[in-house]
N, C-alpha and C positions, 0 to 999 in steps of 0.2 A: 504494500500500500504506500501511496505517496505520503511523505512526511511534510505536511504543509503548516504554515503559520501566516498570520496577517499582521501588518503594521499599519495602524491608523496614524495619519499625520495631519495636524491642524496648525493654525498660525502661531499661537503662543500667547504668553502673558507675562507681565512683570512678576517678580517673586512676591511683591507686596505692593500696596498702594502708596508706599513712601516715595518722596521725590527722588531720592537716590536710586531706588530700584527701577522706577519708571524711566529715569534718565539712562540707565544701563540698557534697559530693554529697547528704548527708542534708538539708542546709538547702534545696537546690533541690527535692528530692523531697517533703519533708514540708510545705514551704510552698505546694505545689500545692493549690488549693482543691478539686480533685477527689479528692485523696487524704485530706486532713484538712479536712473540710467544716464548718468553724466560722468565725465572723466573723474578719476579717483580724487585728484587734488581739489577739483571743483566741488565734488560731493562732500569731502571732508570739511572744506571751508563753509559750505552751506549748512551742513548738519551741525558740526561742532562749533562753528563760529556764529551761527545765527539761530537755528531752530532750537538747539539744546540750551540756549540761554533763558528761554521763557516757557517753552512748551511743556517740559517735565512737570513743573508745578501745577499748571492748568490740568494736564492729563491726570496727575495724581489726585486732584480733587474729584475728577470724574470717576476714576477707579474706586475711590473711597465710597462713593454713593452706591456702588453695586457689589462691593466686596462682601463675601459671606463668611460665616464662621469656619467653613471648610476651606476657604481660599478663593481664588479666581473662579468666577462662574464658568468661563470657557474651559479651564482645565478640569474642574470638578465634573461638569456635564460631559465632557469628552471621556473622562474616566468611567462614568456611568454607562455611556454608550459602548465603550470598550468591553466592560464586564458583561453587558447584555449580549453583545455580539459573540463573545467567547462562549457563553452559555448556549447561545443559539446554534453555533457552528460546531461546538465540541472539539475545538482545537485552540492552540495558543494564539492569543491576540495581544499585541503590544500597542503602546501609545507613545507618540513623540510629537514634539513641537518644533516648528521651523526656527523659532526664536524663543529664548528662555529655556526653561526646563519642564519636563525631561527633553533634552536636546535629541536631535536625530541620532547622533552617535550613541548617546546613553540609552535611548529607547531601543536601538538595535541590539546593543550589548545585553540589555536586560532581557529582551525577547529571546535571543539566541541562548542565553544561559538557561532559560526555562525550556525552550523547545528542542535544543540539541541540534544535531545535523539535519539539514532540511533539503528537500528536493524542490520546494516551491515556496518562495516568500512573496506574498501578495502585498504590495504597497498601495495604500489607498489615500491619495491626497483628498482631504475632506472638503473639496471645492467642487460644486456642480459644474462650474463654467471655467474654461481654460483661460489663464492669464499669465503673463510674465511674472508678476509680483506675487503670485500664489502657486499655481501648479508647476510652472517651469522652475522656479527657484527650489521647490521641494525635490523635483526630479534631479536637479544638479547636485543638491546636498546629499541625497540618498546615493547617487552614483559615487560621489567622493567617499562617503562613509563605508561603502561596500567594496571599494576598489581593492583588489588583491585578496578578497575573501572568497572562499569556495562556496558561495551561496547563490544559487539560481534565483532570480527575482524578476518580478514584472510589476508594472503599474496598471492600475485600473484606469480606463479612459474617463474623461469628463462625463458625468451622468445627467446632464441638463435635460436630455430627452428620454431618459430611461423611464419606461412605464411604471415601474415600482416606485421610483422617486416621485414622479408626478402624481401617482395615486395617493401616496402618503401625504404629500403637500396639499393636494386638493381635499383630502379627508380632514386634515387638521383645520383647514379653512372652513369647510362645511360645518364643522362642529362649533366654530367660534364666531361666525359672522352673524350679527344681530339681524333680525327680520327687516328692520327699517333702514338698513345700510343703503346709501346712495352710490358709493364708489369704492372700488378696491384698488389701492395703490401698491404696486410692486416696487419696492425700493431696493435697488442693487448697490453694492459697493462700487464707487466710481473708480475709474482708471484713466490715465492720460490717453488721449487719442493716438499719440505716437506709439504707445504700446500695442495697440491694435494693428497699426500699419506695419510695425516691425515684424509681426508674426504672419503677415500676409505673404504666402509663398509666391503669389503672382506679381506682387509689387505694384499692382494697378487696380485692385478691387476694393479693399476695405476703406470705408469712409470717403470714397471717390465720387459717390452719387447718393441721392436721397433714398434710393431703393436698393442699395447694395446688399442689405441683409435679407432681401427677398429674392435676389437673383442667385441661383445655384452657383457655387464656386468651391474650388479646393480650399479656399481660405476659411471656409466654415469650420473646418476641423479644429482650428485654434482661434476662431474669431469670438471674442468675449461678447461683443454687442449682439451678434446673431444668436448666440447661445442663450443669452438672458431673455431675448424676445421669444425664442422658441419655448423656453420654460413658461413664460407668461401666457402665451397663447395655448399651450398644452393644458395648463391649469384652468384657464378661463373656459376652455371648451368642456372640461370635465365638470365645471360648476354651472354650465349653461348660461354664462354671462353674455350680454349684448356688447357690441363694440364700444358703446358709450358708458359702460358700467365699470370699466377698468382702464388702467394706464400704468406707465412706468416712469421712474426717475432714478437718479444716481446720487448717492450720499457720500459723505466722508472725503470730499475733495481736498487736495493740498496743492495749491498753485493753479496756474491757468492752463487752458487747452484740454480740460478734462471732458469726458462724455457728458452730454446734456440730454434732457433737462435735469436741473438740480433739485434734489428732494426738498431742501429747505425753502427754495423759492416756490415749488409746487404747493407746499403746505400753506403758504400765504395766498397763492393764486386760486386754489380750489374754492374757498368760501366765496370769493368774488365772482366765481362762475356758478354759484348756487349750490355747491356741494358742502353741506354742513354736517353730514353723518358719514364718517370715513372709517374704513378698515385699512390697516397697513400690514404688509408682510414683507420680510427681508429674505428672499430665497438664496442670496449669495452665501448665507451662513447656515450651517446645519446644527450649530450649537449657539445658544445665546451668549452674548459677549458685550463688551463696552459699546460697540456700534449699534447693537440692538436695544440693550437695556437702558443705557444712559442717553445716547444720541437720539434714538428713535422713541422709545417708550416714554422717556422723561422730557427731553428737550423738544422732540418732534410734537408731542402732545401739546406742550405749552405754546409752541409756535402756532399750531393749527387753531387752538381755542382762542388765542389772542387775536387771530385774524378774523374771527367770527364763526368759527366752527362750533357745533353743538355737542357732538360726541366723537370720540377718537378711540378706536379699538386696535390695539397692537396684538397680532397673533404670534405667539412664541415660535421659535425655531422647532425643528423636528426633534432635536435633543435625543432622548432615548425612547421615543415613541416606538412601541412594538412593531407597528406596520413599517416604519422606517428601518428598524433593525432587520426585519425580514428582507426588505429591499436591498439593504447593504450586504446581507449574506449572499443574496443572489448575484449582486455585482461582483463579489469576490470570487464566485465560481464561474464567471464568464471567462472563456479562453482569451488569452492575450499573448502578444509577443514576449518571449522569455529573454531576459537580459542576464548577463553573467558578470 
C-alpha cells in the first residue's frame, strides 16, 4: 500500500499581537519577492525604511481585537481543520505556515517524523485561487524545503472551480443568508494587476481587455481574476441568484495598481445604490483571519452602516466545516503531477 501523508499550508500569523512580533512577521512577509516584487534593495528600503516604521503598531492593534485564548485565529482554525482532515482520511496530516510558525521547514520535519518514509506527500496550498503572493510562493518554499530529500511530493491545483469546494461554500451561505438580504458581496483579497500579467503565459491576454476573463485562454490556469469570478458565478448559480443580486470587490490593498473595484469603496457605494441589507463572504480565505474578522466583520460592518446600510451579515470562512473537510479529502486524492 502507498504510504501517503498530507501537508496543509496556509499564510501564517505573528507569534503574538505584540508590536515586536507583528513587526517580525511583516518583515518576513513583505520581504518575500513574490509578495513585493521589486528589486531587493528597493524592497528593503520600502519595507524596513518606510512600512515597518508605522504599520506594526497599527496591525498589532488589529490583531489584538481578534486574538483568542488559544492564539491566532488563523493558526488555531487551521489546526482544527488539520485534525479533522487527518481523522477523515486516516493518514498523517501536517500543518505549516508560509510565514511565522510552524514554518514550512518545521511543518515538514514534524510530519515526516510522524509519518516515516513516504511514497506520496500531498501538499495543499490552502488558497482556492492561484496567485504569486500565495500559491506560487508556497510552491517555491516547499520545493526548497524538500530539495535533496527522498520524498515524492505533489501539489494540489487551485480548487476555485472544484464542485466540492463550491458546494461547501454555497451551503455555508445558504444557511447564513437572512431572508430579506438584498445583495451578496464576494470580497476577495486584492493583488496588484502586475501580478496577474506576470503569470500570463501568452503575454497578451490578462487585463488587456474588459472581457479577458470571459475569453478562453491558457492564462486561466494561473489567472487570479478569472478564478475568483469563476468561484463567484459557481456559487451564485448554486444559490439561484439573479445577476443583480451579487457582485465582487477586492480588499486589503497596499499601494496603487491593484485589482478593482475596492471593497471599502463598494461598502460606501452600495447604500447609495439602494442596497441597505448586505451579506459579505470572503472566499479567498478558507480559515478566518485578520482580513476577515477585523477588516471585514468589524471595520467593513462599521463602514457599511455608517454609509446608510441597515444590516450587515458576515458569513464565516469554511474553517473546519465537515462538508469542506470532505471536499478537501477528495482534493487530496485527485491525481496530480508527482515532483521529486
